[in-house]
C-alpha positions in Angstrom: 162.7 89.8 162.0 164.1 91.2 158.8 162.8 89.9 155.5 164.5 86.7 154.2 166.1 87.4 150.8 164.7 85.1 148.1 165.1 84.5 144.4 162.0 83.7 142.4 162.4 81.7 139.1 160.3 83.8 136.8 159.9 83.1 133.1 160.8 85.9 130.8 158.0 87.7 129.1 159.6 86.6 125.9 158.8 83.0 124.9 161.7 80.6 124.6 164.0 82.6 126.9 163.9 79.8 129.4 163.6 80.5 133.1 165.3 83.6 134.3 166.3 83.3 137.9 166.6 86.8 139.3 165.9 88.3 142.7 162.7 90.3 142.4 161.4 90.3 145.9 161.9 89.3 149.5 159.5 87.3 151.7 157.9 90.0 153.9 158.8 89.8 157.5 155.2 89.0 158.4 155.4 85.8 156.5 158.9 84.9 157.7 158.6 84.4 161.4 160.5 81.1 161.0 162.6 79.7 158.2 159.9 77.1 157.6 157.2 79.7 157.1 159.4 81.7 154.8 160.2 78.6 152.8 156.5 77.6 152.6 155.6 81.2 151.4 158.2 81.1 148.7 157.1 77.6 147.6 153.5 79.0 147.1 154.8 81.4 144.5 157.3 79.0 142.9 155.2 75.8 142.9 151.6 76.7 142.6 151.5 79.7 140.2 152.6 78.9 136.7 151.4 82.1 135.1 154.2 84.8 135.5 151.6 87.6 135.4 149.5 86.0 138.2 152.7 85.4 140.2 153.8 89.0 140.0 150.3 90.3 140.8 149.9 88.0 143.8 153.4 88.8 145.1 152.5 92.5 144.9 149.2 91.9 146.8 151.0 89.9 149.6 153.6 92.6 149.9 150.9 95.3 150.2 149.1 93.3 152.9 152.3 92.8 154.9 153.0 96.5 154.7 149.5 97.4 155.9 149.9 95.0 158.8 153.3 96.5 159.7 151.8 100.1 159.7 149.1 98.8 162.1 151.5 97.2 164.5 150.7 93.6 163.5 154.0 91.7 163.2 153.0 88.1 164.2 151.6 86.0 161.3 149.7 83.8 163.8 147.9 86.8 165.2 146.3 87.8 161.9 142.6 87.5 162.2 139.6 87.9 159.7 139.0 91.4 161.1 142.5 92.4 160.0 142.0 91.0 156.5 138.6 92.8 156.3 140.2 96.0 157.5 142.9 95.8 154.8 140.3 95.2 152.1 138.2 98.1 153.3 141.2 100.4 153.2 141.8 99.7 149.4 140.7 102.4 147.1 140.9 100.4 144.0 138.4 99.1 141.4 136.4 96.1 142.5 138.3 93.6 140.2 141.7 94.7 141.8 140.3 94.4 145.3 139.0 90.9 144.5 142.3 89.9 143.0 144.2 91.0 146.2 141.8 89.1 148.4 142.2 86.0 146.2 145.9 86.2 146.6 145.6 86.2 150.4 143.1 83.4 150.5 145.2 81.2 148.3 148.4 81.9 150.2 146.8 81.4 153.6 145.3 78.1 152.4 148.8 77.0 151.4 150.1 77.9 154.8 147.3 76.0 156.6 148.0 72.9 154.5 151.7 73.3 155.4 150.9 73.6 159.1 152.2 77.1 159.4 148.8 78.4 160.4 145.9 76.7 162.1 143.2 78.4 160.0 142.8 80.8 157.1 141.9 84.3 158.3 140.9 85.4 154.8 138.4 82.5 154.1 135.4 84.3 155.7 136.1 87.7 154.2 134.0 88.8 151.3 135.1 91.1 148.6 133.1 93.7 146.8 130.3 92.7 144.4 131.3 92.9 140.8 129.3 91.8 137.8 130.4 92.2 134.2 128.2 91.7 131.2 130.4 93.4 128.6 134.1 93.6 128.5 136.1 96.8 128.4 138.5 95.8 125.7 138.5 98.4 122.9 137.1 97.0 119.7 137.6 98.1 116.1 134.9 98.2 113.5 135.4 96.0 110.5 136.2 99.2 108.5 138.8 100.3 111.0 140.4 96.8 111.1 140.6 96.7 107.3 142.1 100.2 107.2 144.8 99.3 109.7 145.7 96.1 107.8 145.7 97.9 104.5 148.0 100.7 105.8 150.8 98.2 106.7 153.6 98.4 104.1 154.4 94.9 102.7 157.7 95.8 101.0 159.7 94.7 104.1 159.9 91.6 106.3 158.8 93.6 109.3 155.6 94.8 107.4 154.8 91.3 106.3 155.3 90.0 109.9 153.0 92.6 111.4 150.3 92.0 108.9 150.4 88.3 109.5 150.4 88.7 113.3 147.5 91.1 113.4 145.6 89.0 110.9 146.2 85.9 113.0 144.7 87.6 116.1 141.7 88.8 114.1 140.9 85.6 112.2 141.7 83.0 114.8 140.8 85.0 118.0 144.3 84.1 119.2 145.6 85.7 122.4 148.8 87.6 121.9 150.6 85.2 124.4 149.7 82.2 122.2 150.7 84.0 119.0 154.2 85.0 120.0 154.9 81.4 121.1 154.3 80.0 117.7 157.1 78.4 115.7 157.2 78.2 111.9 156.1 74.6 112.0 152.9 75.6 113.8 151.7 76.7 110.4 150.9 73.6 108.4 148.7 72.2 105.6 145.8 69.9 106.3 143.1 69.0 103.8 144.5 71.5 101.3 144.1 74.3 103.7 146.5 76.1 105.9 146.1 75.6 109.7 147.7 77.1 112.7 148.5 75.5 116.1 148.2 77.9 119.0 149.8 77.3 122.4 147.3 78.6 124.8 147.2 79.1 128.6 147.5 76.0 130.7 149.7 74.2 128.2 146.7 73.6 125.9 147.2 73.4 122.1 144.4 74.8 120.0 144.3 74.2 116.2 142.4 76.5 113.8 142.0 76.6 110.0 143.0 79.8 108.4 140.8 82.3 106.7 141.8 82.8 103.1 143.2 86.3 103.9 145.3 85.0 106.8 146.5 82.1 104.6 147.9 84.5 102.1 149.5 86.7 104.7 151.1 83.9 106.5 152.5 82.3 103.3 153.9 85.8 102.2 155.5 86.2 105.6 157.1 82.7 105.7 158.3 83.1 102.1 159.9 86.5 102.7 161.5 85.6 106.0 162.6 82.1 105.1 161.5 80.8 108.4 161.1 77.1 108.7 161.0 74.3 111.4 161.4 75.5 114.9 162.3 79.1 114.1 160.1 81.6 115.8 157.2 82.6 113.6 157.1 86.2 114.8 160.6 87.4 115.6 161.6 90.8 116.8 163.1 93.3 114.4 166.8 94.3 114.3 166.6 97.9 115.3 165.2 100.1 112.5 166.8 98.0 109.8 163.5 96.5 108.7 165.1 93.1 109.1 164.1 90.3 111.5 166.3 88.8 114.3 166.3 85.3 115.7 164.6 86.3 118.9 160.8 86.2 119.5 158.7 89.2 120.0 157.5 89.9 123.5 154.1 91.2 124.4 155.5 94.6 125.0 156.9 94.6 121.5 153.6 93.6 120.0 151.8 96.4 122.0 154.2 99.0 120.7 153.9 97.7 117.2 150.1 97.9 117.3 150.2 101.5 118.6 152.5 102.5 115.7 150.4 100.8 113.1 147.1 102.3 114.5 148.7 105.8 114.5 149.9 105.3 110.9 146.4 104.2 109.8 144.7 107.2 111.6 142.9 104.9 114.1 141.8 107.0 117.1 140.5 104.0 119.1 143.0 103.1 121.8 143.6 99.6 120.7 145.7 97.0 122.4 146.8 93.4 121.8 143.4 92.0 123.0 141.4 94.3 120.7 141.9 92.1 117.7 140.6 89.0 119.5 137.5 91.0 120.5 137.1 92.5 117.0 137.3 89.1 115.4 134.7 87.6 117.7 132.3 90.5 117.3 132.5 90.5 113.5 132.0 86.7 113.5 128.8 87.0 115.5 127.6 90.1 113.6 127.7 88.1 110.4 125.6 85.2 111.7 128.1 83.1 113.7 126.9 81.2 116.7 128.1 82.0 120.2 128.8 78.3 121.1 131.0 78.0 117.9 132.8 81.3 118.8 133.5 79.8 122.2 135.2 76.8 120.6 137.1 79.0 118.2 138.3 81.3 121.0 139.1 78.3 123.2 137.1 79.6 126.1 135.9 77.3 128.9 132.6 79.2 129.2 130.3 80.8 126.7 129.8 83.6 129.2 133.5 84.6 128.8 133.0 84.6 125.0 130.0 86.8 125.5 132.1 89.5 127.1 133.8 90.0 123.8 130.5 90.4 121.9 130.2 94.1 121.2 127.4 94.0 118.6 125.1 96.0 121.0 127.5 99.0 120.8 126.2 99.7 117.3 122.6 99.1 118.3 123.0 101.6 121.1 124.6 104.2 118.9 121.7 103.9 116.3 119.2 104.4 119.1 121.0 107.4 120.5 120.9 109.0 117.0 117.1 108.9 117.2 117.2 111.8 119.6 116.8 114.6 117.1 117.1 117.9 118.8 
C-alpha cells in the first residue's frame, strides 16, 4: 500500500508565528495498512508531542525504521517482532544518545498503537538500547574572561548591538534557554522590589521568574529605551537586513545562533560557542564563585540537580592545572 499523504501542524521555529500547517511527511506504508492505523499514527505526532524538535526527530526515526523494514521485506505492521526492532537498532552506526532516541520514538509510537488497538503488543518494549552514562555535558563553555571580551566587543551605537548584548547577557545571568529568551515580550521585563526582573517562558508551558544582575539590568534598560519596545512587542526582534534597525518579527533560534557566531568571531573567540554555551558559562561561573548546586538548579529551572551538574565545568580548569604539572 502506498504511503497515505498527511499534513502535520508544526509550530514555526519563530515564536508567535502561530501554527504553520504544511506537508512535511507521509505516513510510511508500514504504519498505514489501514486508514485507522494511518490516522492513529498521525495522531501520535499531532496530539502527544508538543515540542516541534522532538516531533521532527521522532518522525525521522519512524521513517528510518519503516525504510529498514521495507529493505528487509517486512511490510506488515502486525508482523513486526522484537527481533526486528533489535536488528534495526544493531544496524545503526550512530552515537549512543541518537540510538536511544530512535528506540524511544519506536517504543512510544508502538505503545500508542497498542492503546488504540492497532497492535496487540509493543515489539519495542523488550529491546534494550546501548548503555550511555554522562557525567559532564559537551556544550562548549567560555571562561569568564572570554565571555566578558565577547560582550565588550559588541558595538552599542545601534539598536541591533544593544539587542545582542542584552540577549547574550540574559542567557549568561539568568541561565535562560535560547527558546525561552526569544519568546519574551517587552512586558516580561518588569520592576519588583526596586529591581528589574524577567519572566521566562520555559519548556512545558512553565513560567520562570528571575531577578536581574546589575549588568543585565543596565543592558535591558538600554535596549528597551533605544528600541522603544513596550507591552506585547517582542523583546528580541530580528533585524531589517543590514540596516542596523529592528523589525517587528521575533528572532528565531537560527538567527540567534548566527548572531553568536558573528559576535564570537569579531571578539576573536576561538571556542566554538553556540546558544547553550552561555547557559553553561553562567552556571559554571556561579558555582566557581561559591554558589550552591541546589540554588543553581532552581535558577536554571531544572527538574534534577544531576542535570544542572552536567553544566558544571569547574573541573576543566582543575584538569588543565594538573596537566601543566607534567614538566618535560
